[in-house]
N, C-alpha and C positions, 0 to 999 in steps of 0.2 A: 383469539378465536382460531381453532384448528381448521385445516382445510376441509375435513369432513363436515364440520359444523357449517362452514361457509357454503359448501355445496348444497347442504340441506336447506339453508336459508334462501338460496338462489333457485330453489326448485321451480319448475314451470308452474304458472298459476293454475292450470287445469288440474294438476295433481292435488292442489290445495282446495279446489272447489268441491265442497262437501255436498253440493246439490248433485254433482256427478258421482262423487265417490261414496256418498251415503254413509259416512262415518265408518268406513271399512274396518279400521283397526282400533276404533275408539268406543268409549262410552257414548251413547246417543244422548245429546244434551237436551235439556228441557226446552230451550229456545227453538229447537227443530221439531219437537214432538207436538205438532199442532192438530193432530187428528183426534177425533173422539174415540171412546172405547168401542163404539159400534163400528166405526169405519175400520179401525185396526183389526177387529175380530173378523169382519166380513172379508177384508183383504187377505187375512191369513187363511180363512176357510176357502177362499176362492182358489188357492193353490192346490187344494185336494180334488180339483175337478177332473183329475186324470182318469183315463179309462183302463190303466194298467190293472186296477183292482178287479175289473171285469175279467180280464185275461187270467189273473192269478186265481180268482175263484173258480173259473172254468177249468184251468189246468189241474188244480189240486183235486177237484171233484172228479174229473175224468181219470185221474191217477188212483185215487183212494176211495171213491164213492161218496155219496152225499153225506151220510152220517159222520164219517171220519172227517170230512172237510168242514162240516159245521162245527164239530168240537174243536178242530184245529183253529178255526177262525175265532172261536170263543176264547181259547187260550191266548191267542195273539192279542185280542182286544184287552183282556185283563192285564197282561204284562205291559202293553204299551201305555195304558192309562196310569198304572201305578208308577211306572218308571218316568213317565213324562210329566207328572204333576209337579214334583219339586223343581224340575228344570224350567218349566214354564213360569212358575211363580218367581223364581230368581231372575229370569230374563225380564219379566214385566216390572218387578219391583225395583230392580237395580239398573235396568235399561242396558243390558249387555247381551251380546250374541253368545252362542253356546261355546265358542272357542274361548272367549274371555272368562266365562264361567268355569270351563274345564281347567284353565290355568290354575285358578285358586282352589279347585276342588280335587286336589290330590295329584296333579300332573306336573305343575311347575311351568316356568316361562317357555322353555324349549320342549319339555315333555309333551305338551299338548300338540306339537307339530304333527306327531304321528296320527292323532285323532282327526286333525284337519285333513290329512291325506285320505283317511277313511271316509270322511264326509264328502270330500271332493269326488271321490270314487263313486259314492252313492249318487251324487248329482248327475254325473255324466252317464252312469249306467241307466238311470231312470229317464234321463233326457233321451238317450238312444232308444229305450223301450217305447216311450211316448211318441217320439218322432217316427218310429217304425209303424206304429198304429195309425198315425196321421198319413204316412205314405201309403198304407194299405187303403185308406179311405180315398185318397187322391187318385190312386190307380183304379179303384172300382168306379168312382164317380166321374173322373175326367179322362181316364185312360192314360194317365201320366205314368211312365215307367218308374219302378220302385227306386232306382238309383237317383233319378231326378227328383222324386218325391222326398227322398232323404235329404238331398241338398236344399230343396226349397224349405222344408220344415225346419232346417237349421238356420238358413240365412235370414228368414223373416223375424227371428227372435232377437237378433242383435240390436236393431234400433229401438225395440220395445223395452230393453233392459238398461239402456244408457242412463236414464234419469232416476233409476232406483225407485224408492218408495213413493216419491212424488207422482210418478206416472203409473206405477203398478197398482196403487190403491184405486185409481180411477178405472183402470182396465178391469180389475176384478169386480168392482161394483157394477159397471155397466153391463158386463156379460153374464152375470150370475142368474138373473131371472129367466132368460131364454134357455140357458144351459139346463136349469132345473126342470123346465117344462119338457124339453126334448128328451131328457134322460129318464124321467119318471113315467111318462106316458105309456111306453111299451109294456112296462111291468104291470101297471094298473090295468091295462087292456087285457093282458093274459089272465090275470086273476079274475076279472069280471066275465070275460067271454069264454075262457077255457078253464073252469074251476078244476077239472080232472087233472090238469097239469101239476097241481099241488101234490096229489097222491103219487103221480109218476116221479116227481122230483124227490120225494123222501124215499122212494123205493129204489132209486138208481144205485147200482152196485159198482159203477166204474167201468172203464174201457175193457178190462179183463174179467169183469164179473166177480172180483174178489174184494168187494167193498164191505164185508162183514166188519162190525165194530172191532177196532184193534188199537190198543194204546200206542203201539209203534207207529201205525199209520197216522194217528192223530198228531203225534209230535213231528213226523215228517211233513205233514201239511202245515202245521204251525210254524215250522222252520222256514218254509217258503214265505209265508205271510210276514214273519218277523223280520224279513229283510227290509221291511218298511220302517223299522224302529228309528232309523235316522231321520225320518220325516219330521220328528219333533224339532230338529235343528232348523229346518226350513220354516216351521211355524214360528220359531223363536226369532228368526230374522225379521218377522213382522212384529211380534209381540214386544220386542225391545223398544218400539216406538209408542208404547202405551203411555197415556198421560199420567201424571202423579196421582197416587191413590189418596183420596180425601174422604172425610165423613160424608160429604154430599154425593160422591160418585161410587162409594164403596160397593154397593150391590151390583151396579153395572160393571164395575171394574172386575169383580170376582167372576161374574157371569161370562164376561168376555175372555178372561184368562183361562177358565176351565173349558169352555166350549172350543175356543180357538187353539188352546194348548193341547192337553191330553185328550180333550173331547173330539179331536179330529178323527180318532180311531172309531168312534161310533158311526160316523158317516163312511169311513173306509171299510169297516166290517160289513155294513149294509150293502155297499156296492159289490163286495166280493160275493155275498149271498145272491144278489140279483144276477151277477155275471154267471154264477153256477146255475141258477134257475133258468136263465135264457139258454145256456148251453144244453142243459138236459132237455128242454123243450125242443130245441132244434134237432138233437139226436133222435128224439122219439117221433118227430113229425116231418122231417125234411130229408129227402133222399140225398145221400152223399154228404151229410152234415159233419161227419167225422173229420172231413178235410178242413173245415173252417169254423167249427163250433166254438173254438177258443179265441176267435178274432172278433173283438167288440164291434167293429164296423159292420161285419156280416151279420152279427146278431141283430143289430138294430135295423138293417135293411130288410131282413126277413120279416120282422115284426111290423115295421112300418108298411110293408107291402100288403099285410092283412087289413090295414086300416085305410090306406090311401092309394091313389093311382101310382103306378110304378115310378114315373119320372119324379113325382113329388116325394115319394118315399126315399129314393136315392138322394135327392137334393137335401132333404132334412138330415139324413144319416151323415152325409159329408159335412154339413154345417155343424152338427153336433161334435163330430170328430175334430174338426178344425178348431172350434171354440175350446173344447176340452184340452186339446194338446197345447194350444197357445197359453191358456190359463196356467197350466202346470209348468210348461217349459220355460216361461219367463221366470218362474220361481226357481226352477232347477238351475238355469243359467246364472241368475242373480246370486243365489246362495253359493254356487260353485266358484264364482269369481271372487266372492268374499273369502272363501276358504283357501284358495290358491294364493291370493295376495297376502293373506295373513302369514302363511307358512313361508313364502318366499322372502318377505320383508324381514322376518325374524332371523332367518338363516343367513341372508346375504347382507343385511343392514342397508338395503336399497329398496325404495318404494317406487315401483314403476307405474302405479295407478291401477285401479280395479279393472278398467276397460281392456288392458292388455290380457289379463287372465280370463276375462269374459270370452275373448277370442280363442284362447287356449282350450277352455272347457268345451266350446262348441266344436272345435276341430276334432278333439278326442271322441266326442259323442258321434260325430259324423263317421269316423272310421269304424266305430262299433256297429253302426247301422249298416254300413256297406258290407260288413263282415257277417251280416244276417244273424245277429245275436238273438233274435226273437225265437229261433228254433231251439235254443239252449236255455230257455228262460228258467225252468225249475232248478237246473244245476247251478246257474250263475247266482240266482237269488238265494238258494239254500246255502251256498258257500259264503256269500257276502254277509248273510244274516249273523253268522258267528262273530264276525268282527264288529258289526254294528251293535249287537246286543252287549258284547263285552264293554264297549265304550260307554254307551248310554247308561247301562245298569251300574257301572262303577261310579259314574258321576252322581247319579241319583242316590246311590247308597252313601256316598260321601256327604251329600247334603243332608239326607234324612237321618242317618245314623251317626256319622262322625261329627257333624256339626251340632245336631239337636239332641242326640242321646248321650254320646260320649263326651262332647264338648272339646274334642281334640283338634278339630278343624275350625278356623275362624268363621263365625256366622256371616260376617260381611265379606262378600267376594272381593278378591284382590287380583289384579291382572297386570299391573304396571311393572316394567322392567326395573330390577333393583329391589323391589319390595318383596318378591318371591324368589325362591331358589330356582336355578335352571331346570332341575329335574327333582320331582318329589316321588320317591319310590312307592308311596301308598297307592296312588292311582295308576302310575305308569307300569309298575310291575304287575299289579292286579289285572290290568287290561291285557298285557302281553301274555300272561299265564293263562287267563280264562279264554282268550281268543285262540291261542296256540293249541291248548288241550282240546277245545271243542272242534277245531278244524281237523285235528288228528282223528277225533271220534267220527266226524262227518265223513271222512274218507275211509273209515273202517280200520284204521291203524290200531284201535283199542278194542277191536272185536266187532263182529257184525251186529250183535245185539245192541251195543252202545251207539252204533251209527245212527239209529233212529232217534236217539235222545240227545243228539249234540246240542240242540237249543237249551235243554235243561242243564247240560254241563256248563255252557257259557253263562247262563243266568245264575246258576248256583255258585260258581266260583267268583263271578263278578259281585255277588252279594256278600259272600263270606270273607273274601280276602281283604277288602279295604279296612274293615274294623280291626282285623287281626294285625295288619301291617301298621295301622295308626297306633295301636296299643304298643306294638313292638318298638316302634320308633319314637313313642311318646309325643307324636305330633310335631316334632321339632323341625321337620322339613317343609312346613307350610309357609311360614313367613321368614324371610331373610332379615327383615327389620319391621317393627310395628309402627314406627312414626315416619311420616313422609316429609317432615320438615316444614309443614305449613300449619299455622296456628288455627286457622278458621275450620269449623266443623265440616265433616264430609256429608252429613245428613241434616235435613231441616227438622223442624219441631214435630213433623208428622212421620218422620222416618224415611222420607223420600230423598234421593240424591240432591244435594244442594244446587241451586241455580246461580250461585255467586260466580262471577267470571274473574279470571286471573290472566296476566299477560305472559306469553311464552317468549323468552328472550332469544330463542333460536330462530323460529319462523316468523316472529313479530306479529302473532295473531292472538286473539283472546279466546280462551276455552273455559268451560265450566269446571268448578272445583274438583269433581271426581276424576277428571282426566289429567290432573296436574300433580307434580311433585316439586319439591325444592331442587335446585340444580346442585349437582355434586361439586361444582366449581366454588360453591359457598355464597354465590349471589344470584338472586332472581329465581324464576320458576321455569319449568320446562314441561311441555306437553308429552303425552304418551307416544305419539308418532315420532317426535323428534328423539325421544329416548330410544325407540326401536331402531332408528337409522343412525344413531351415534356410534360410529365405528371405533372411535378412540376411547369411548367409555368415560369421557370427561364429565358428563352430566349425570352419570349413574351414581346414586348414593351408595356409600360403603355399607357393608354388612354391619349390623348392630353387634357390639361387643358381647 
């Protein structure tokens, strides 16, 4: 046995404790997936409790007017739902996170590292955004300086994320009812007590009074909203724990997958509309509101003040902000730790444990908060959207078109080292080209007219290029070999991943069939994590002739 293999076998127990690590780099086994479809769906939807949607809706409405903002939100919702559906289905059906799906959907073993970095960037950008909103609430309600609020909103997340899905599912379930009441009440109150606010809302022309319907403004608004496209990866970090699909639970299974997968955008779009509605109401009825109309905590304080005594209004607004930000930032921190760990382990062949990168993600987010990123929200999100759209749409296209229409991409996802090529040009090149060209368009390098349509550039290229490259390469870069050296079937009689367990000769633990391959040494089996950390490559199966 090589020194590298011996070192892996002697890894500290904490790193092998999947209760802590939550199957960071692996297929999520049947033995661990003990939650019902309803619990998984509720946990996943709990992660979209964030208030950033209110800020995004307010910002695009103030910039482009109500009509353009509403159309932009509509474009965003359609794109998110269509691109998110195939990804959510694959995650729930095969119990894989989006990185593992991406590997076998056109990117290759190392090629998907770049998409993991894109996703990790998403998690700390939005952690910083949500933490900033929480700090605003703490400053308003408790007089806590912003810098201290940023630090507090970061520190309290760490212990809540340590135990992964086992704790997050409870946290999301317990906090959802109160959050719903506190969030919906102000909007319902305005509709009932101030019906004229609806007419004011639709007539709003934006901060500069130039909100006449404009296709360019619609897509600029949509571009900001579409920065949230990577949210599907966070939904998938929960959906991978769905129970096996059976004839008995089929309807519940599909309902949970659709609502908690691409269906998150229905709730997200609704929050953006409400955020814009509240901002317009404040601008029309509150003196000096232009200074804070895009801050969710101030929106809720003003509305609560109309209904309740001042002290109670402020208290409830702070409670809403704290609950909302904790619900989303535990998900941001959790998903970011998975993404960083995945990338680091593949590149270095060393597995430091998920908790190390949980700390890294939180530190980066704190730096962004202290740099006051909230003031540059539209620009940051508009730029990021191009990268996120390129990645998600490429993977969705590979699944929907290359797998099911052209038949050039294997329908069953593959993620294990040695089974797929290091880099597959189909997805990797498609994403680099579509992201690169759309970023150039976003910054005006392709002309001022095209700058407004950079989201269309990203989506269009990401949809067209994967089939073209799959046909050009004849699909030969998807699988390095088709057999993993194990005779037992990968799926059971219902098409779910098999629950059969096999013994890994390296780490001396048992794992379920989809996580295993035969060892390249010619004897025994090896799990996917030990393959990832095998620096000598002794256990990696050779390419098929």
